mmCIF file of the C-alpha atoms, coordinates in Angstrom:
data_MODEL
# 
_entry.id   MODEL 
# 
loop_
_atom_site.group_PDB 
_atom_site.id 
_atom_site.type_symbol 
_atom_site.label_atom_id 
_atom_site.label_alt_id 
_atom_site.label_comp_id 
_atom_site.label_asym_id 
_atom_site.label_entity_id 
_atom_site.label_seq_id 
_atom_site.pdbx_PDB_ins_code 
_atom_site.Cartn_x 
_atom_site.Cartn_y 
_atom_site.Cartn_z 
_atom_site.occupancy 
_atom_site.B_iso_or_equiv 
_atom_site.pdbx_formal_charge 
_atom_site.auth_seq_id 
_atom_site.auth_comp_id 
_atom_site.auth_asym_id 
_atom_site.auth_atom_id 
_atom_site.pdbx_PDB_model_num 
ATOM 1   C CA . MET A 1 1   ? 305.104 -33.545 121.897 1.00 0.00 ? 1   MET A CA 1 
ATOM 2   C CA . LEU A 1 2   ? 308.697 -33.753 123.187 1.00 0.00 ? 2   LEU A CA 1 
ATOM 3   C CA . LEU A 1 3   ? 309.987 -33.051 119.680 1.00 0.00 ? 3   LEU A CA 1 
ATOM 4   C CA . ASP A 1 4   ? 307.862 -29.922 119.425 1.00 0.00 ? 4   ASP A CA 1 
ATOM 5   C CA . VAL A 1 5   ? 309.221 -28.577 122.718 1.00 0.00 ? 5   VAL A CA 1 
ATOM 6   C CA . GLY A 1 6   ? 312.769 -29.279 121.565 1.00 0.00 ? 6   GLY A CA 1 
ATOM 7   C CA . ASP A 1 7   ? 312.209 -27.438 118.309 1.00 0.00 ? 7   ASP A CA 1 
ATOM 8   C CA . ARG A 1 8   ? 310.932 -24.385 120.143 1.00 0.00 ? 8   ARG A CA 1 
ATOM 9   C CA . CYS A 1 9   ? 313.928 -24.391 122.485 1.00 0.00 ? 9   CYS A CA 1 
ATOM 10  C CA . GLY A 1 10  ? 316.294 -24.655 119.491 1.00 0.00 ? 10  GLY A CA 1 
ATOM 11  C CA . ARG A 1 11  ? 314.618 -21.757 117.734 1.00 0.00 ? 11  ARG A CA 1 
ATOM 12  C CA . ARG A 1 12  ? 314.915 -19.652 120.932 1.00 0.00 ? 12  ARG A CA 1 
ATOM 13  C CA . ARG A 1 13  ? 318.619 -20.446 121.212 1.00 0.00 ? 13  ARG A CA 1 
ATOM 14  C CA . ARG A 1 14  ? 319.189 -19.500 117.570 1.00 0.00 ? 14  ARG A CA 1 
ATOM 15  C CA . LYS A 1 15  ? 317.264 -16.230 118.005 1.00 0.00 ? 15  LYS A CA 1 
ATOM 16  C CA . GLY A 1 16  ? 319.334 -15.391 121.097 1.00 0.00 ? 16  GLY A CA 1 
ATOM 17  C CA . HIS A 1 17  ? 322.518 -16.159 119.177 1.00 0.00 ? 17  HIS A CA 1 
ATOM 18  C CA . HIS A 1 18  ? 321.437 -13.877 116.298 1.00 0.00 ? 18  HIS A CA 1 
ATOM 19  C CA . ARG A 1 19  ? 320.621 -11.051 118.719 1.00 0.00 ? 19  ARG A CA 1 
ATOM 20  C CA . THR A 1 20  ? 324.070 -11.392 120.333 1.00 0.00 ? 20  THR A CA 1 
ATOM 21  C CA . MET A 1 21  ? 325.731 -11.362 116.924 1.00 0.00 ? 21  MET A CA 1 
ATOM 22  C CA . ARG A 1 22  ? 323.824 -8.243  115.908 1.00 0.00 ? 22  ARG A CA 1 
ATOM 23  C CA . LYS A 1 23  ? 324.803 -6.496  119.143 1.00 0.00 ? 23  LYS A CA 1 
ATOM 24  C CA . SER A 1 24  ? 328.451 -7.388  118.576 1.00 0.00 ? 24  SER A CA 1 
ATOM 25  C CA . ILE A 1 25  ? 328.336 -6.094  114.996 1.00 0.00 ? 25  ILE A CA 1 
ATOM 26  C CA . VAL A 1 26  ? 326.672 -2.828  116.100 1.00 0.00 ? 26  VAL A CA 1 
ATOM 27  C CA . ALA A 1 27  ? 329.240 -2.389  118.872 1.00 0.00 ? 27  ALA A CA 1 
ATOM 28  C CA . ALA A 1 28  ? 332.115 -3.067  116.500 1.00 0.00 ? 28  ALA A CA 1 
ATOM 29  C CA . THR A 1 29  ? 330.709 -0.613  113.919 1.00 0.00 ? 29  THR A CA 1 
ATOM 30  C CA . PHE A 1 30  ? 330.277 2.089   116.573 1.00 0.00 ? 30  PHE A CA 1 
ATOM 31  C CA . LEU A 1 31  ? 333.848 1.553   117.751 1.00 0.00 ? 31  LEU A CA 1 
ATOM 32  C CA . LEU A 1 32  ? 335.213 1.860   114.201 1.00 0.00 ? 32  LEU A CA 1 
ATOM 33  C CA . LEU A 1 33  ? 333.230 5.051   113.543 1.00 0.00 ? 33  LEU A CA 1 
ATOM 34  C CA . THR A 1 34  ? 334.442 6.531   116.827 1.00 0.00 ? 34  THR A CA 1 
ATOM 35  C CA . LEU A 1 35  ? 338.071 5.754   116.010 1.00 0.00 ? 35  LEU A CA 1 
ATOM 36  C CA . ALA A 1 36  ? 337.673 7.178   112.499 1.00 0.00 ? 36  ALA A CA 1 
ATOM 37  C CA . GLY A 1 37  ? 336.160 10.371  113.921 1.00 0.00 ? 37  GLY A CA 1 
ATOM 38  C CA . CYS A 1 38  ? 339.055 10.752  116.363 1.00 0.00 ? 38  CYS A CA 1 
ATOM 39  C CA . GLY A 1 39  ? 341.565 10.276  113.555 1.00 0.00 ? 39  GLY A CA 1 
ATOM 40  C CA . ALA A 1 40  ? 339.880 12.928  111.436 1.00 0.00 ? 40  ALA A CA 1 
ATOM 41  C CA . GLY A 1 41  ? 339.876 15.284  114.401 1.00 0.00 ? 41  GLY A CA 1 
ATOM 42  C CA . GLU A 1 42  ? 343.585 14.766  114.942 1.00 0.00 ? 42  GLU A CA 1 
ATOM 43  C CA . ALA A 1 43  ? 344.366 15.351  111.255 1.00 0.00 ? 43  ALA A CA 1 
ATOM 44  C CA . GLY A 1 44  ? 342.300 18.541  111.281 1.00 0.00 ? 44  GLY A CA 1 
ATOM 45  C CA . ALA A 1 45  ? 344.120 19.739  114.378 1.00 0.00 ? 45  ALA A CA 1 
ATOM 46  C CA . GLU A 1 46  ? 347.365 19.943  112.428 1.00 0.00 ? 46  GLU A CA 1 
ATOM 47  C CA . LYS A 1 47  ? 346.089 22.764  110.158 1.00 0.00 ? 47  LYS A CA 1 
ATOM 48  C CA . PRO A 1 48  ? 345.834 25.498  112.836 1.00 0.00 ? 48  PRO A CA 1 
ATOM 49  C CA . SER A 1 49  ? 349.389 24.631  113.867 1.00 0.00 ? 49  SER A CA 1 
ATOM 50  C CA . ASP A 1 50  ? 350.584 25.212  110.292 1.00 0.00 ? 50  ASP A CA 1 
ATOM 51  C CA . SER A 1 51  ? 348.679 28.505  110.119 1.00 0.00 ? 51  SER A CA 1 
ATOM 52  C CA . THR A 1 52  ? 350.252 29.661  113.354 1.00 0.00 ? 52  THR A CA 1 
ATOM 53  C CA . GLN A 1 53  ? 353.736 28.975  112.017 1.00 0.00 ? 53  GLN A CA 1 
ATOM 54  C CA . THR A 1 54  ? 352.959 30.835  108.800 1.00 0.00 ? 54  THR A CA 1 
ATOM 55  C CA . GLY A 1 55  ? 351.709 33.815  110.777 1.00 0.00 ? 55  GLY A CA 1 
ATOM 56  C CA . ALA A 1 56  ? 354.884 33.856  112.870 1.00 0.00 ? 56  ALA A CA 1 
ATOM 57  C CA . ALA A 1 57  ? 357.027 33.805  109.733 1.00 0.00 ? 57  ALA A CA 1 
ATOM 58  C CA . ALA A 1 58  ? 355.012 36.684  108.253 1.00 0.00 ? 58  ALA A CA 1 
ATOM 59  C CA . SER A 1 59  ? 355.494 38.686  111.451 1.00 0.00 ? 59  SER A CA 1 
ATOM 60  C CA . GLU A 1 60  ? 359.236 38.127  111.260 1.00 0.00 ? 60  GLU A CA 1 
ATOM 61  C CA . ASP A 1 61  ? 359.255 39.411  107.664 1.00 0.00 ? 61  ASP A CA 1 
ATOM 62  C CA . LYS A 1 62  ? 357.352 42.526  108.681 1.00 0.00 ? 62  LYS A CA 1 
ATOM 63  C CA . GLY A 1 63  ? 359.756 43.041  111.542 1.00 0.00 ? 63  GLY A CA 1 
ATOM 64  C CA . ALA A 1 64  ? 362.651 42.825  109.101 1.00 0.00 ? 64  ALA A CA 1 
ATOM 65  C CA . ASP A 1 65  ? 361.028 45.547  106.945 1.00 0.00 ? 65  ASP A CA 1 
ATOM 66  C CA . LYS A 1 66  ? 360.568 47.786  109.989 1.00 0.00 ? 66  LYS A CA 1 
ATOM 67  C CA . GLY A 1 67  ? 364.223 47.354  110.836 1.00 0.00 ? 67  GLY A CA 1 
ATOM 68  C CA . ARG A 1 68  ? 365.435 48.997  107.633 1.00 0.00 ? 68  ARG A CA 1 
ATOM 69  C CA . ASN A 1 69  ? 367.788 51.854  108.428 1.00 0.00 ? 69  ASN A CA 1 
ATOM 70  C CA . ASP A 1 70  ? 367.461 54.064  105.341 1.00 0.00 ? 70  ASP A CA 1 
ATOM 71  C CA . THR A 1 71  ? 365.759 57.115  106.888 1.00 0.00 ? 71  THR A CA 1 
ATOM 72  C CA . THR A 1 72  ? 367.130 59.602  109.404 1.00 0.00 ? 72  THR A CA 1 
ATOM 73  C CA . GLN A 1 73  ? 367.204 63.286  110.343 1.00 0.00 ? 73  GLN A CA 1 
ATOM 74  C CA . VAL A 1 74  ? 369.392 66.074  109.003 1.00 0.00 ? 74  VAL A CA 1 
ATOM 75  C CA . GLY A 1 75  ? 372.737 65.991  110.770 1.00 0.00 ? 75  GLY A CA 1 
ATOM 76  C CA . LYS A 1 76  ? 372.911 62.188  110.983 1.00 0.00 ? 76  LYS A CA 1 
ATOM 77  C CA . ALA A 1 77  ? 374.739 59.663  108.805 1.00 0.00 ? 77  ALA A CA 1 
ATOM 78  C CA . LEU A 1 78  ? 373.403 56.714  106.831 1.00 0.00 ? 78  LEU A CA 1 
ATOM 79  C CA . ASN A 1 79  ? 375.363 53.770  105.461 1.00 0.00 ? 79  ASN A CA 1 
ATOM 80  C CA . VAL A 1 80  ? 374.483 53.279  101.797 1.00 0.00 ? 80  VAL A CA 1 
ATOM 81  C CA . LYS A 1 81  ? 375.408 50.892  99.008  1.00 0.00 ? 81  LYS A CA 1 
ATOM 82  C CA . LEU A 1 82  ? 375.362 51.540  95.254  1.00 0.00 ? 82  LEU A CA 1 
ATOM 83  C CA . GLN A 1 83  ? 374.509 49.035  92.522  1.00 0.00 ? 83  GLN A CA 1 
ATOM 84  C CA . SER A 1 84  ? 378.253 48.706  91.906  1.00 0.00 ? 84  SER A CA 1 
ATOM 85  C CA . GLY A 1 85  ? 378.714 47.394  95.451  1.00 0.00 ? 85  GLY A CA 1 
ATOM 86  C CA . ALA A 1 86  ? 380.544 50.547  96.589  1.00 0.00 ? 86  ALA A CA 1 
ATOM 87  C CA . LYS A 1 87  ? 379.667 51.652  100.127 1.00 0.00 ? 87  LYS A CA 1 
ATOM 88  C CA . ALA A 1 88  ? 379.796 54.975  101.951 1.00 0.00 ? 88  ALA A CA 1 
ATOM 89  C CA . GLU A 1 89  ? 378.655 56.802  105.053 1.00 0.00 ? 89  GLU A CA 1 
ATOM 90  C CA . VAL A 1 90  ? 376.600 59.742  103.807 1.00 0.00 ? 90  VAL A CA 1 
ATOM 91  C CA . THR A 1 91  ? 375.531 62.678  105.971 1.00 0.00 ? 91  THR A CA 1 
ATOM 92  C CA . VAL A 1 92  ? 373.281 65.621  105.187 1.00 0.00 ? 92  VAL A CA 1 
ATOM 93  C CA . LEU A 1 93  ? 375.051 68.015  107.533 1.00 0.00 ? 93  LEU A CA 1 
ATOM 94  C CA . LYS A 1 94  ? 372.858 71.085  107.150 1.00 0.00 ? 94  LYS A CA 1 
ATOM 95  C CA . VAL A 1 95  ? 370.001 72.504  105.050 1.00 0.00 ? 95  VAL A CA 1 
ATOM 96  C CA . THR A 1 96  ? 369.520 76.258  104.560 1.00 0.00 ? 96  THR A CA 1 
ATOM 97  C CA . THR A 1 97  ? 367.530 78.469  102.190 1.00 0.00 ? 97  THR A CA 1 
ATOM 98  C CA . ALA A 1 98  ? 368.240 81.694  100.303 1.00 0.00 ? 98  ALA A CA 1 
ATOM 99  C CA . LYS A 1 99  ? 365.928 84.027  98.397  1.00 0.00 ? 99  LYS A CA 1 
ATOM 100 C CA . ALA A 1 100 ? 368.689 85.151  96.045  1.00 0.00 ? 100 ALA A CA 1 
ATOM 101 C CA . GLY A 1 101 ? 371.828 83.890  94.394  1.00 0.00 ? 101 GLY A CA 1 
ATOM 102 C CA . LYS A 1 102 ? 375.283 84.557  95.781  1.00 0.00 ? 102 LYS A CA 1 
ATOM 103 C CA . GLY A 1 103 ? 377.516 86.875  93.782  1.00 0.00 ? 103 GLY A CA 1 
ATOM 104 C CA . ASP A 1 104 ? 377.028 89.626  91.222  1.00 0.00 ? 104 ASP A CA 1 
ATOM 105 C CA . ILE A 1 105 ? 376.403 87.323  88.251  1.00 0.00 ? 105 ILE A CA 1 
ATOM 106 C CA . ALA A 1 106 ? 374.244 84.765  90.074  1.00 0.00 ? 106 ALA A CA 1 
ATOM 107 C CA . GLU A 1 107 ? 370.711 84.141  88.811  1.00 0.00 ? 107 GLU A CA 1 
ATOM 108 C CA . LYS A 1 108 ? 367.621 84.577  90.939  1.00 0.00 ? 108 LYS A CA 1 
ATOM 109 C CA . PRO A 1 109 ? 365.737 81.391  91.869  1.00 0.00 ? 109 PRO A CA 1 
ATOM 110 C CA . LYS A 1 110 ? 363.182 80.562  89.231  1.00 0.00 ? 110 LYS A CA 1 
ATOM 111 C CA . ASN A 1 111 ? 360.808 78.592  91.483  1.00 0.00 ? 111 ASN A CA 1 
ATOM 112 C CA . GLY A 1 112 ? 360.891 80.749  94.624  1.00 0.00 ? 112 GLY A CA 1 
ATOM 113 C CA . GLN A 1 113 ? 363.988 79.934  96.691  1.00 0.00 ? 113 GLN A CA 1 
ATOM 114 C CA . TYR A 1 114 ? 367.324 78.159  96.756  1.00 0.00 ? 114 TYR A CA 1 
ATOM 115 C CA . LEU A 1 115 ? 367.539 75.180  99.073  1.00 0.00 ? 115 LEU A CA 1 
ATOM 116 C CA . ILE A 1 116 ? 371.209 74.622  99.956  1.00 0.00 ? 116 ILE A CA 1 
ATOM 117 C CA . VAL A 1 117 ? 372.197 71.167  101.210 1.00 0.00 ? 117 VAL A CA 1 
ATOM 118 C CA . ASP A 1 118 ? 375.637 70.573  102.754 1.00 0.00 ? 118 ASP A CA 1 
ATOM 119 C CA . VAL A 1 119 ? 376.528 66.883  102.250 1.00 0.00 ? 119 VAL A CA 1 
ATOM 120 C CA . GLN A 1 120 ? 379.477 64.704  103.245 1.00 0.00 ? 120 GLN A CA 1 
ATOM 121 C CA . ILE A 1 121 ? 380.351 61.311  101.756 1.00 0.00 ? 121 ILE A CA 1 
ATOM 122 C CA . LYS A 1 122 ? 382.903 59.065  103.494 1.00 0.00 ? 122 LYS A CA 1 
ATOM 123 C CA . VAL A 1 123 ? 383.690 56.121  101.225 1.00 0.00 ? 123 VAL A CA 1 
ATOM 124 C CA . THR A 1 124 ? 384.137 52.841  103.097 1.00 0.00 ? 124 THR A CA 1 
ATOM 125 C CA . ASP A 1 125 ? 384.395 50.254  100.303 1.00 0.00 ? 125 ASP A CA 1 
ATOM 126 C CA . LYS A 1 126 ? 385.450 50.374  96.613  1.00 0.00 ? 126 LYS A CA 1 
ATOM 127 C CA . GLN A 1 127 ? 385.185 53.527  94.475  1.00 0.00 ? 127 GLN A CA 1 
ATOM 128 C CA . PHE A 1 128 ? 381.988 55.404  95.236  1.00 0.00 ? 128 PHE A CA 1 
ATOM 129 C CA . ALA A 1 129 ? 380.362 57.372  92.398  1.00 0.00 ? 129 ALA A CA 1 
ATOM 130 C CA . VAL A 1 130 ? 379.551 60.880  93.652  1.00 0.00 ? 130 VAL A CA 1 
ATOM 131 C CA . ASN A 1 131 ? 377.169 63.068  91.657  1.00 0.00 ? 131 ASN A CA 1 
ATOM 132 C CA . PRO A 1 132 ? 375.024 66.043  92.760  1.00 0.00 ? 132 PRO A CA 1 
ATOM 133 C CA . LEU A 1 133 ? 372.238 64.712  90.523  1.00 0.00 ? 133 LEU A CA 1 
ATOM 134 C CA . TYR A 1 134 ? 371.964 61.627  92.789  1.00 0.00 ? 134 TYR A CA 1 
ATOM 135 C CA . PHE A 1 135 ? 370.507 63.924  95.460  1.00 0.00 ? 135 PHE A CA 1 
ATOM 136 C CA . LYS A 1 136 ? 366.838 64.937  95.228  1.00 0.00 ? 136 LYS A CA 1 
ATOM 137 C CA . TYR A 1 137 ? 364.540 67.266  97.113  1.00 0.00 ? 137 TYR A CA 1 
ATOM 138 C CA . GLN A 1 138 ? 360.941 66.291  97.755  1.00 0.00 ? 138 GLN A CA 1 
ATOM 139 C CA . ALA A 1 139 ? 358.606 69.209  98.374  1.00 0.00 ? 139 ALA A CA 1 
ATOM 140 C CA . ALA A 1 140 ? 355.567 69.167  100.648 1.00 0.00 ? 140 ALA A CA 1 
ATOM 141 C CA . ASP A 1 141 ? 353.335 68.490  97.617  1.00 0.00 ? 141 ASP A CA 1 
ATOM 142 C CA . GLU A 1 142 ? 355.406 65.313  96.852  1.00 0.00 ? 142 GLU A CA 1 
ATOM 143 C CA . LYS A 1 143 ? 357.009 66.843  93.739  1.00 0.00 ? 143 LYS A CA 1 
ATOM 144 C CA . VAL A 1 144 ? 360.675 65.909  93.387  1.00 0.00 ? 144 VAL A CA 1 
ATOM 145 C CA . TYR A 1 145 ? 363.414 68.341  92.265  1.00 0.00 ? 145 TYR A CA 1 
ATOM 146 C CA . ASP A 1 146 ? 367.062 67.759  91.380  1.00 0.00 ? 146 ASP A CA 1 
ATOM 147 C CA . SER A 1 147 ? 370.022 70.116  91.163  1.00 0.00 ? 147 SER A CA 1 
ATOM 148 C CA . GLY A 1 148 ? 369.470 70.629  87.440  1.00 0.00 ? 148 GLY A CA 1 
ATOM 149 C CA . ASP A 1 149 ? 365.999 72.176  87.842  1.00 0.00 ? 149 ASP A CA 1 
ATOM 150 C CA . GLY A 1 150 ? 365.360 75.901  87.593  1.00 0.00 ? 150 GLY A CA 1 
ATOM 151 C CA . ASN A 1 151 ? 368.409 78.130  88.065  1.00 0.00 ? 151 ASN A CA 1 
ATOM 152 C CA . ALA A 1 152 ? 370.095 75.922  90.682  1.00 0.00 ? 152 ALA A CA 1 
ATOM 153 C CA . ILE A 1 153 ? 373.370 75.580  88.784  1.00 0.00 ? 153 ILE A CA 1 
ATOM 154 C CA . PHE A 1 154 ? 373.584 79.398  88.504  1.00 0.00 ? 154 PHE A CA 1 
ATOM 155 C CA . SER A 1 155 ? 372.892 80.072  92.189  1.00 0.00 ? 155 SER A CA 1 
ATOM 156 C CA . GLY A 1 156 ? 376.494 81.019  92.968  1.00 0.00 ? 156 GLY A CA 1 
ATOM 157 C CA . HIS A 1 157 ? 376.504 79.124  96.268  1.00 0.00 ? 157 HIS A CA 1 
ATOM 158 C CA . GLU A 1 158 ? 379.867 77.405  96.663  1.00 0.00 ? 158 GLU A CA 1 
ATOM 159 C CA . PRO A 1 159 ? 381.639 75.059  96.983  1.00 0.00 ? 159 PRO A CA 1 
ATOM 160 C CA . GLN A 1 160 ? 379.277 72.763  95.128  1.00 0.00 ? 160 GLN A CA 1 
ATOM 161 C CA . LEU A 1 161 ? 379.652 68.984  95.377  1.00 0.00 ? 161 LEU A CA 1 
ATOM 162 C CA . GLU A 1 162 ? 381.863 67.690  92.562  1.00 0.00 ? 162 GLU A CA 1 
ATOM 163 C CA . SER A 1 163 ? 381.118 64.629  90.438  1.00 0.00 ? 163 SER A CA 1 
ATOM 164 C CA . GLY A 1 164 ? 383.575 61.753  90.302  1.00 0.00 ? 164 GLY A CA 1 
ATOM 165 C CA . ASP A 1 165 ? 384.643 58.386  91.705  1.00 0.00 ? 165 ASP A CA 1 
ATOM 166 C CA . VAL A 1 166 ? 385.928 58.692  95.255  1.00 0.00 ? 166 VAL A CA 1 
ATOM 167 C CA . PRO A 1 167 ? 388.267 55.888  96.420  1.00 0.00 ? 167 PRO A CA 1 
ATOM 168 C CA . SER A 1 168 ? 387.721 53.919  99.599  1.00 0.00 ? 168 SER A CA 1 
ATOM 169 C CA . GLY A 1 169 ? 388.996 55.756  102.677 1.00 0.00 ? 169 GLY A CA 1 
ATOM 170 C CA . GLN A 1 170 ? 388.514 59.225  101.203 1.00 0.00 ? 170 GLN A CA 1 
ATOM 171 C CA . THR A 1 171 ? 385.828 61.866  101.837 1.00 0.00 ? 171 THR A CA 1 
ATOM 172 C CA . SER A 1 172 ? 383.976 64.212  99.503  1.00 0.00 ? 172 SER A CA 1 
ATOM 173 C CA . ARG A 1 173 ? 382.044 67.227  100.742 1.00 0.00 ? 173 ARG A CA 1 
ATOM 174 C CA . GLY A 1 174 ? 380.166 70.045  99.052  1.00 0.00 ? 174 GLY A CA 1 
ATOM 175 C CA . LEU A 1 175 ? 376.872 71.855  98.499  1.00 0.00 ? 175 LEU A CA 1 
ATOM 176 C CA . VAL A 1 176 ? 373.953 70.560  96.464  1.00 0.00 ? 176 VAL A CA 1 
ATOM 177 C CA . VAL A 1 177 ? 371.620 73.425  95.523  1.00 0.00 ? 177 VAL A CA 1 
ATOM 178 C CA . PHE A 1 178 ? 367.963 73.080  94.536  1.00 0.00 ? 178 PHE A CA 1 
ATOM 179 C CA . ASP A 1 179 ? 365.660 75.698  93.020  1.00 0.00 ? 179 ASP A CA 1 
ATOM 180 C CA . THR A 1 180 ? 362.364 75.008  94.809  1.00 0.00 ? 180 THR A CA 1 
ATOM 181 C CA . PRO A 1 181 ? 359.076 76.643  95.807  1.00 0.00 ? 181 PRO A CA 1 
ATOM 182 C CA . ALA A 1 182 ? 359.226 78.611  99.046  1.00 0.00 ? 182 ALA A CA 1 
ATOM 183 C CA . GLY A 1 183 ? 358.175 76.859  102.230 1.00 0.00 ? 183 GLY A CA 1 
ATOM 184 C CA . ALA A 1 184 ? 359.071 73.761  104.166 1.00 0.00 ? 184 ALA A CA 1 
ATOM 185 C CA . GLY A 1 185 ? 359.840 70.581  102.262 1.00 0.00 ? 185 GLY A CA 1 
ATOM 186 C CA . LYS A 1 186 ? 359.441 66.918  103.055 1.00 0.00 ? 186 LYS A CA 1 
ATOM 187 C CA . GLN A 1 187 ? 362.819 65.243  102.623 1.00 0.00 ? 187 GLN A CA 1 
ATOM 188 C CA . ILE A 1 188 ? 366.205 64.984  100.927 1.00 0.00 ? 188 ILE A CA 1 
ATOM 189 C CA . GLN A 1 189 ? 366.776 61.770  98.972  1.00 0.00 ? 189 GLN A CA 1 
ATOM 190 C CA . LEU A 1 190 ? 369.877 59.981  97.724  1.00 0.00 ? 190 LEU A CA 1 
ATOM 191 C CA . THR A 1 191 ? 369.544 57.623  94.752  1.00 0.00 ? 191 THR A CA 1 
ATOM 192 C CA . ASP A 1 192 ? 371.849 54.971  93.306  1.00 0.00 ? 192 ASP A CA 1 
ATOM 193 C CA . GLU A 1 193 ? 373.235 54.985  89.750  1.00 0.00 ? 193 GLU A CA 1 
ATOM 194 C CA . LEU A 1 194 ? 369.905 53.723  88.375  1.00 0.00 ? 194 LEU A CA 1 
ATOM 195 C CA . GLY A 1 195 ? 367.837 56.414  90.088  1.00 0.00 ? 195 GLY A CA 1 
ATOM 196 C CA . SER A 1 196 ? 366.367 54.231  92.860  1.00 0.00 ? 196 SER A CA 1 
ATOM 197 C CA . PRO A 1 197 ? 366.169 56.037  96.240  1.00 0.00 ? 197 PRO A CA 1 
ATOM 198 C CA . ILE A 1 198 ? 368.434 54.433  98.851  1.00 0.00 ? 198 ILE A CA 1 
ATOM 199 C CA . ALA A 1 199 ? 368.513 56.998  101.663 1.00 0.00 ? 199 ALA A CA 1 
ATOM 200 C CA . PHE A 1 200 ? 366.234 59.714  103.087 1.00 0.00 ? 200 PHE A CA 1 
ATOM 201 C CA . TRP A 1 201 ? 366.701 62.665  105.435 1.00 0.00 ? 201 TRP A CA 1 
ATOM 202 C CA . THR A 1 202 ? 363.491 64.165  106.785 1.00 0.00 ? 202 THR A CA 1 
ATOM 203 C CA . LEU A 1 203 ? 363.086 67.953  106.887 1.00 0.00 ? 203 LEU A CA 1 
# 
């Protein structure tokens, strides 16, 4: 009888020990899962920070684009650089129009009117290639004209801008004439030696 009571007490102690062990294991497992979840949360929190930095960099790039100084109004100067590395301060001083050529042997405008652009080029570095064909006129319909279109070269309006390499420190000035449709245009453009626009004057 005493042996039976002892056996029951031993079984109860073992059951209590097993329950305690199970509780400890459950608690330890819960703690590990909690720590793992916190770690994952911290790792995930780094991604928005990276995105924010990327967005800031993109904004800076856009700001740099907005800061480009290649467009101005008639009467103001722009600093330009050719593919050769030569630099100059270029100004479209004045833009006027004429319905006829100037002089007895001048041709009439073929497209409607002569657009006469008075330009000045102050060379600031190296020899700057000057050419009337580097200047373009963009009409309101987006069509682009150069000084070789229509009867521009026979307009008789002088002195026309001369072609040539202008040394640093010297200035070239003259008229660039376009034969264009009548009416207001959009802008005057200056291109580099390869024909890429590098400066704009709005009309």
